[in-house]
DOGU-264117 format. One record per residue (C-alpha): residue number from 0; chain; z, y, x. Coordinates in steps of 0.1 Angstrom, whole numbers, plus 2048, in hexadecimal, padded with zeros to 3 digits. Layout:
<recs>
<rec><resi>NUM</resi><chain>A</chain><z>Z</z><y>Y</y><x>X</x></rec>
...
</recs>
This chain:
<recs>
<rec><resi>0</resi><chain>A</chain><z>755</z><y>82E</y><x>866</x></rec>
<rec><resi>1</resi><chain>A</chain><z>776</z><y>81E</y><x>86F</x></rec>
<rec><resi>2</resi><chain>A</chain><z>791</z><y>833</y><x>880</x></rec>
<rec><resi>3</resi><chain>A</chain><z>7AD</z><y>829</y><x>896</x></rec>
<rec><resi>4</resi><chain>A</chain><z>7C8</z><y>82A</y><x>87B</x></rec>
<rec><resi>5</resi><chain>A</chain><z>7B4</z><y>814</y><x>864</x></rec>
<rec><resi>6</resi><chain>A</chain><z>7AD</z><y>7FB</y><x>880</x></rec>
<rec><resi>7</resi><chain>A</chain><z>7D2</z><y>7FB</y><x>889</x></rec>
<rec><resi>8</resi><chain>A</chain><z>7DD</z><y>7F4</y><x>865</x></rec>
<rec><resi>9</resi><chain>A</chain><z>7C3</z><y>7D9</y><x>860</x></rec>
<rec><resi>10</resi><chain>A</chain><z>7D4</z><y>7C6</y><x>87D</x></rec>
<rec><resi>11</resi><chain>A</chain><z>7F7</z><y>7CD</y><x>870</x></rec>
<rec><resi>12</resi><chain>A</chain><z>7EE</z><y>7C0</y><x>84C</x></rec>
<rec><resi>13</resi><chain>A</chain><z>7DD</z><y>7A1</y><x>85B</x></rec>
<rec><resi>14</resi><chain>A</chain><z>7FD</z><y>79A</y><x>86E</x></rec>
<rec><resi>15</resi><chain>A</chain><z>815</z><y>79E</y><x>850</x></rec>
<rec><resi>16</resi><chain>A</chain><z>800</z><y>78E</y><x>835</x></rec>
<rec><resi>17</resi><chain>A</chain><z>818</z><y>770</y><x>832</x></rec>
<rec><resi>18</resi><chain>A</chain><z>834</z><y>786</y><x>823</x></rec>
<rec><resi>19</resi><chain>A</chain><z>82E</z><y>798</y><x>802</x></rec>
<rec><resi>20</resi><chain>A</chain><z>849</z><y>7B3</y><x>806</x></rec>
<rec><resi>21</resi><chain>A</chain><z>840</z><y>7BA</y><x>82B</x></rec>
<rec><resi>22</resi><chain>A</chain><z>81B</z><y>7BB</y><x>822</x></rec>
<rec><resi>23</resi><chain>A</chain><z>822</z><y>7D5</y><x>806</x></rec>
<rec><resi>24</resi><chain>A</chain><z>838</z><y>7EA</y><x>81D</x></rec>
<rec><resi>25</resi><chain>A</chain><z>81D</z><y>7EB</y><x>838</x></rec>
<rec><resi>26</resi><chain>A</chain><z>802</z><y>7F1</y><x>81E</x></rec>
<rec><resi>27</resi><chain>A</chain><z>815</z><y>810</y><x>811</x></rec>
<rec><resi>28</resi><chain>A</chain><z>81A</z><y>81D</y><x>835</x></rec>
<rec><resi>29</resi><chain>A</chain><z>7F5</z><y>818</y><x>83C</x></rec>
<rec><resi>30</resi><chain>A</chain><z>7EA</z><y>82A</y><x>81C</x></rec>
<rec><resi>31</resi><chain>A</chain><z>801</z><y>847</y><x>825</x></rec>
<rec><resi>32</resi><chain>A</chain><z>7F2</z><y>84B</y><x>848</x></rec>
<rec><resi>33</resi><chain>A</chain><z>7CD</z><y>843</y><x>844</x></rec>
<rec><resi>34</resi><chain>A</chain><z>7B8</z><y>862</y><x>83C</x></rec>
<rec><resi>35</resi><chain>A</chain><z>7AF</z><y>866</y><x>817</x></rec>
<rec><resi>36</resi><chain>A</chain><z>78A</z><y>863</y><x>81E</x></rec>
<rec><resi>37</resi><chain>A</chain><z>78F</z><y>840</y><x>82D</x></rec>
<rec><resi>38</resi><chain>A</chain><z>7A7</z><y>834</y><x>812</x></rec>
<rec><resi>39</resi><chain>A</chain><z>78C</z><y>824</y><x>7FC</x></rec>
<rec><resi>40</resi><chain>A</chain><z>77C</z><y>812</y><x>819</x></rec>
<rec><resi>41</resi><chain>A</chain><z>79E</z><y>805</y><x>823</x></rec>
<rec><resi>42</resi><chain>A</chain><z>7A7</z><y>7FA</y><x>800</x></rec>
<rec><resi>43</resi><chain>A</chain><z>786</z><y>7E7</y><x>7FD</x></rec>
<rec><resi>44</resi><chain>A</chain><z>78C</z><y>7D5</y><x>81E</x></rec>
<rec><resi>45</resi><chain>A</chain><z>7B0</z><y>7CC</y><x>813</x></rec>
<rec><resi>46</resi><chain>A</chain><z>7A4</z><y>7BD</y><x>7F2</x></rec>
<rec><resi>47</resi><chain>A</chain><z>789</z><y>7A9</y><x>804</x></rec>
<rec><resi>48</resi><chain>A</chain><z>7A0</z><y>79D</y><x>81F</x></rec>
<rec><resi>49</resi><chain>A</chain><z>7BF</z><y>797</y><x>80B</x></rec>
<rec><resi>50</resi><chain>A</chain><z>7B4</z><y>78D</y><x>7E7</x></rec>
<rec><resi>51</resi><chain>A</chain><z>7D6</z><y>77F</y><x>7DE</x></rec>
<rec><resi>52</resi><chain>A</chain><z>7E4</z><y>7A2</y><x>7E2</x></rec>
<rec><resi>53</resi><chain>A</chain><z>7C9</z><y>7B2</y><x>7CE</x></rec>
<rec><resi>54</resi><chain>A</chain><z>7E0</z><y>7BF</y><x>7B2</x></rec>
<rec><resi>55</resi><chain>A</chain><z>7F8</z><y>7D0</y><x>7CA</x></rec>
<rec><resi>56</resi><chain>A</chain><z>7DD</z><y>7DF</y><x>7DF</x></rec>
<rec><resi>57</resi><chain>A</chain><z>7CC</z><y>7EE</y><x>7C0</x></rec>
<rec><resi>58</resi><chain>A</chain><z>7ED</z><y>7FA</y><x>7B2</x></rec>
<rec><resi>59</resi><chain>A</chain><z>7F6</z><y>80C</y><x>7D2</x></rec>
<rec><resi>60</resi><chain>A</chain><z>7D3</z><y>81A</y><x>7D7</x></rec>
<rec><resi>61</resi><chain>A</chain><z>7D2</z><y>82A</y><x>7B5</x></rec>
<rec><resi>62</resi><chain>A</chain><z>7F2</z><y>83D</y><x>7BC</x></rec>
<rec><resi>63</resi><chain>A</chain><z>7E7</z><y>849</y><x>7DE</x></rec>
<rec><resi>64</resi><chain>A</chain><z>7C3</z><y>852</y><x>7D3</x></rec>
<rec><resi>65</resi><chain>A</chain><z>7D1</z><y>86A</y><x>7B9</x></rec>
<rec><resi>66</resi><chain>A</chain><z>7E7</z><y>87B</y><x>7D2</x></rec>
<rec><resi>67</resi><chain>A</chain><z>808</z><y>86D</y><x>7C7</x></rec>
<rec><resi>68</resi><chain>A</chain><z>81B</z><y>84D</y><x>7CA</x></rec>
<rec><resi>69</resi><chain>A</chain><z>831</z><y>83B</y><x>7B1</x></rec>
<rec><resi>70</resi><chain>A</chain><z>835</z><y>819</y><x>7A3</x></rec>
<rec><resi>71</resi><chain>A</chain><z>831</z><y>815</y><x>77D</x></rec>
<rec><resi>72</resi><chain>A</chain><z>830</z><y>7EF</y><x>77D</x></rec>
<rec><resi>73</resi><chain>A</chain><z>850</z><y>7EA</y><x>790</x></rec>
<rec><resi>74</resi><chain>A</chain><z>869</z><y>807</y><x>78A</x></rec>
<rec><resi>75</resi><chain>A</chain><z>884</z><y>7F4</y><x>79E</x></rec>
<rec><resi>76</resi><chain>A</chain><z>870</z><y>7FC</y><x>7BD</x></rec>
<rec><resi>77</resi><chain>A</chain><z>87F</z><y>81F</y><x>7BB</x></rec>
<rec><resi>78</resi><chain>A</chain><z>8A1</z><y>818</y><x>7AC</x></rec>
<rec><resi>79</resi><chain>A</chain><z>8B4</z><y>834</y><x>79B</x></rec>
<rec><resi>80</resi><chain>A</chain><z>8D2</z><y>840</y><x>7AE</x></rec>
<rec><resi>81</resi><chain>A</chain><z>8F4</z><y>835</y><x>7A0</x></rec>
<rec><resi>82</resi><chain>A</chain><z>90C</z><y>851</y><x>799</x></rec>
<rec><resi>83</resi><chain>A</chain><z>930</z><y>84F</y><x>78D</x></rec>
<rec><resi>84</resi><chain>A</chain><z>932</z><y>867</y><x>76F</x></rec>
<rec><resi>85</resi><chain>A</chain><z>956</z><y>86F</y><x>767</x></rec>
</recs>
């Protein structure tokens, strides 16, 4: 059963599908806000609707479904802080 948050993010992702970075940003927000029991259904809809983003959808889904989020494939996504060590 589709809930309101999932319906909202389906519209959002449909509207930003033209821009990879914006799509990924909104996908991450959606996965953070959609209830865990609806996450698989949402992922399947995303892959079916946006096949060209299949890799990034699957990559983000794996992190969220395990209860944590991090990017192994692209470590520059979370750049290390720069500190001056004197």
